[in-house]
C-alpha positions in Angstrom: -10.2 -17.3 -6.2 -12.2 -14.8 -8.3 -11.9 -13.6 -11.8 -12.9 -10.0 -11.2 -9.8 -8.6 -12.8 -9.5 -10.7 -16.0 -7.8 -8.7 -18.7 -6.7 -5.9 -16.3 -3.3 -4.6 -15.4 -2.3 -3.7 -11.8 0.7 -1.8 -10.7 1.8 -2.4 -7.2 4.3 0.2 -5.8 6.1 -1.4 -2.8 5.6 -5.0 -3.9 8.7 -6.8 -2.7 7.5 -8.3 0.5 4.8 -8.4 3.2 1.5 -6.6 2.4 2.7 -5.6 -1.1 3.7 -9.1 -2.1 0.4 -10.5 -0.8 -1.6 -7.9 -2.8 0.3 -8.7 -6.0 -0.3 -12.4 -5.6 -4.0 -11.9 -4.8 -4.6 -9.6 -7.8 -2.9 -12.1 -10.0 -5.2 -14.8 -8.7 -8.0 -12.5 -9.6 -6.9 -12.5 -13.2 -4.7 -9.4 -13.5 -1.2 -9.1 -15.0 1.0 -7.4 -12.5 3.7 -4.7 -12.6 5.9 -4.9 -9.5 7.8 -1.9 -8.3 10.3 -1.4 -5.5 13.9 -0.5 -4.9 14.7 -4.2 -4.1 14.9 -5.9 -7.5 16.0 -9.3 -6.2 12.9 -9.6 -4.0 10.7 -8.5 -6.9 12.1 -11.3 -9.1 11.0 -13.8 -6.5 7.4 -12.4 -6.4 7.4 -12.3 -10.3 8.1 -16.0 -10.5 5.2 -16.7 -8.1 2.9 -14.7 -10.3 4.0 -16.4 -13.4 3.3 -19.8 -11.7 -0.3 -18.5 -11.2 -0.4 -18.1 -15.0 -0.3 -14.3 -15.2 2.3 -11.9 -16.6 4.7 -10.1 -14.2 6.9 -7.1 -14.9 9.7 -6.1 -12.5 10.5 -2.4 -12.2 13.2 -0.9 -10.1 12.0 2.5 -8.8 12.5 4.9 -6.0 9.2 6.4 -4.8 11.0 9.5 -3.7 11.9 10.2 -7.4 9.3 11.7 -9.7 11.2 10.6 -12.8 11.4 7.0 -11.5 7.6 7.1 -10.8 6.8 8.4 -14.3 9.1 5.8 -15.9 7.5 3.1 -13.8 4.0 4.0 -15.1 5.2 4.3 -18.7 7.0 0.9 -18.5 3.9 -0.7 -17.2 1.8 0.5 -20.1 4.4 -0.1 -22.8 5.0 -3.7 -21.6 1.6 -4.9 -20.3 -0.6 -2.7 -22.4 -2.6 -0.6 -20.0 -3.0 0.5 -16.4 -6.3 -0.3 -14.6 -5.4 -0.6 -10.9 -2.8 1.4 -9.0 -1.9 0.2 -5.5 0.4 2.5 -3.6 1.9 0.5 -0.8 5.3 2.1 -0.7 6.2 3.5 2.7 8.9 4.2 5.3 8.6 4.4 9.1 10.8 5.7 11.8 9.9 5.8 15.5 11.3 8.9 17.3 10.0 11.4 19.8 9.2 15.0 18.7 12.0 16.0 21.0 14.5 14.0 18.9 12.7 14.6 15.5 15.1 14.9 12.6 14.2 17.1 9.6 15.8 14.4 7.3 13.4 11.8 8.7 10.4 14.1 8.1 11.4 14.9 4.6 12.1 11.4 3.6 8.9 10.1 5.1 6.8 12.7 3.4 8.6 12.3 0.1 7.9 8.6 -0.1 4.7 8.2 1.8 2.7 11.2 0.6 4.4 13.1 -2.3 5.3 9.8 -4.0 1.6 8.7 -3.7 0.4 12.0 -5.3 2.9 11.7 -8.1 2.0 8.1 -8.8 -1.6 9.1 -9.2 -0.6 12.1 -11.4 1.3 9.8 -13.8 -1.3 7.0 -13.7 -3.9 9.5 -14.9 -1.7 10.9 -17.7 1.0 8.5 -18.8 -1.0 5.5 -17.5 -4.0 6.4 -19.6 -6.7 6.4 -16.8 -8.0 9.7 -17.9 -8.2 8.7 -21.5 -9.9 5.4 -20.8 -12.2 7.0 -18.2 -11.7 4.1 -15.7 -9.4 3.0 -13.0 -9.1 2.0 -9.4 -6.6 3.8 -7.2 -5.9 2.2 -3.8 -3.6 3.6 -1.1 -2.2 1.5 1.7 -2.5 4.0 4.6 -2.6 3.0 8.3 -4.9 3.2 11.3 -2.1 5.4 12.6 -3.2 7.8 9.9 -6.5 8.2 11.7 -5.7 8.1 15.3 -1.9 8.6 15.7 0.6 6.7 17.8 3.5 7.5 20.2 6.7 8.2 18.4 5.2 8.2 14.9 4.7 11.9 14.2 6.2 11.9 10.7 4.5 8.6 9.7 1.2 9.6 11.1 1.3 13.0 9.4 2.1 11.3 6.1 -0.7 8.8 6.4 -3.2 11.4 7.5 -2.2 13.4 4.5 -2.6 10.3 2.3 -6.2 9.9 3.4 -6.9 13.6 2.7 -5.4 13.2 -0.8 -7.4 10.1 -1.4 -10.7 11.8 -0.5 -9.9 14.7 -2.8 -9.0 12.4 -5.7 -12.3 10.5 -5.1 -14.3 13.8 -5.4 -12.3 15.1 -8.4 -12.2 11.9 -10.5 -15.5 10.2 -9.6 -17.3 11.8 -12.5 -14.6 10.5 -14.8 -15.1 6.9 -13.8 -12.0 6.7 -11.6 -12.3 5.5 -8.0 -9.9 6.2 -5.1 -10.0 4.3 -1.8 -7.6 3.4 1.0 -7.0 0.5 3.4 -5.8 1.3 6.9 -4.1 -1.7 8.4 -3.5 -1.8 12.1 -0.9 -4.4 13.4 -0.1 -6.8 10.6 2.4 -9.6 11.1 5.3 -8.6 9.0 9.0 -7.5 9.1 7.9 -3.9 9.7 5.7 -4.9 12.6 8.5 -6.9 14.2 10.6 -3.7 14.3 7.7 -1.6 15.4 6.8 -3.9 18.2 10.3 -3.8 19.5 10.2 0.1 19.7 6.6 0.4 20.9 7.1 -2.4 23.3 9.5 -0.2 25.2 6.9 2.5 25.5 4.1 0.1 26.5 6.1 -2.3 28.7 5.5 -5.2 26.3 7.3 -8.6 26.6 10.8 -8.7 25.1 10.3 -12.1 23.4 9.0 -11.7 19.8 6.3 -14.4 20.1 5.2 -13.1 23.5 5.0 -9.6 22.1 2.6 -10.8 19.4 0.5 -12.6 22.0 0.5 -9.4 24.1 -0.7 -7.4 21.0 -3.7 -9.7 20.5 -5.2 -8.3 23.6 -5.9 -5.0 21.8 -7.8 -6.7 19.0 -11.5 -7.6 19.4 -11.0 -10.9 17.7 -7.8 -11.6 19.8 -5.7 -12.2 16.7 -2.9 -10.5 14.8 -3.8 -10.0 11.1 -1.6 -11.2 8.3 -0.8 -9.6 4.9 -3.4 -11.8 3.2 -6.1 -10.1 5.2 -5.2 -6.8 3.7 -4.9 -8.3 0.2 -8.4 -9.6 0.4 -9.8 -6.1 1.0 -7.6 -4.6 -1.7 -8.9 -7.2 -4.1 -12.5 -6.1 -3.4 -11.7 -2.4 -3.8 -9.9 -3.1 -7.1 -12.9 -5.0 -8.5 -16.2 -3.9 -10.0 -17.8 -5.3 -6.8 -16.7 -2.0 -5.2 -18.1 0.1 -8.1 -20.2 2.3 -5.7 -17.2 3.0 -3.4 -14.9 6.0 -3.7 -13.2 8.2 -1.1 -13.4 5.5 1.6 -10.8 4.4 4.1 -11.3 0.9 5.5 -9.7 -0.2 8.7 -8.1 -3.7 8.9 -7.2 -5.2 12.2 -6.5 -3.1 15.3 -3.4 -1.1 16.3 -2.0 -1.2 19.8 -3.0 1.9 21.9 
């Protein structure tokens, strides 16, 4: 446990489970008070109790990342309740697997609205309503994906949104670097989670993977140099570093975590 974020406030968009939950708990262990945002309030309440047990403050915010007004309200509530906004982690995201032959305009629009446009609006409001511009400091961290670098079968909309997120992050890093605000991204590959359970079922059909869940994860290990499937805490550890002053010389960077299947 470190104390790199003592006195800081972190807002985690998409914090109800999996990677988002692990990031929230890790940043609380680092000393930050945490605002938790998601559409799933019940799950957020559970995470909030875990954070309070660590000894940090937790704020639960119900917000839809496809809604600009919800995002603005989320940022304003964070500042009005917890006093500031120092770290923004955008982990909200949706994923469908479908071929381009079957691609739906609704799937594309929803994916881009949440994964990419929502990320851009969260940054916009963090800079203005969140006070990052005024305080001339802040760390913005996007949870992108290795799919956002190299693509994947059946993930056209998701890959496009995550590629776009990385381009956005690099532009933000260039624009805001002189103002003391950093922007970076983590790019997880296969991480053991509810989403990966679903993804492996669909991708398993394309790659002739075993049908049994445990056997699918064993199969997936063959694509990783360390022969392991990463867990959400592996991502949280890297986010913790990027949020802290230890990463003060880093902006515009996209760090891979674990390996995706081909």
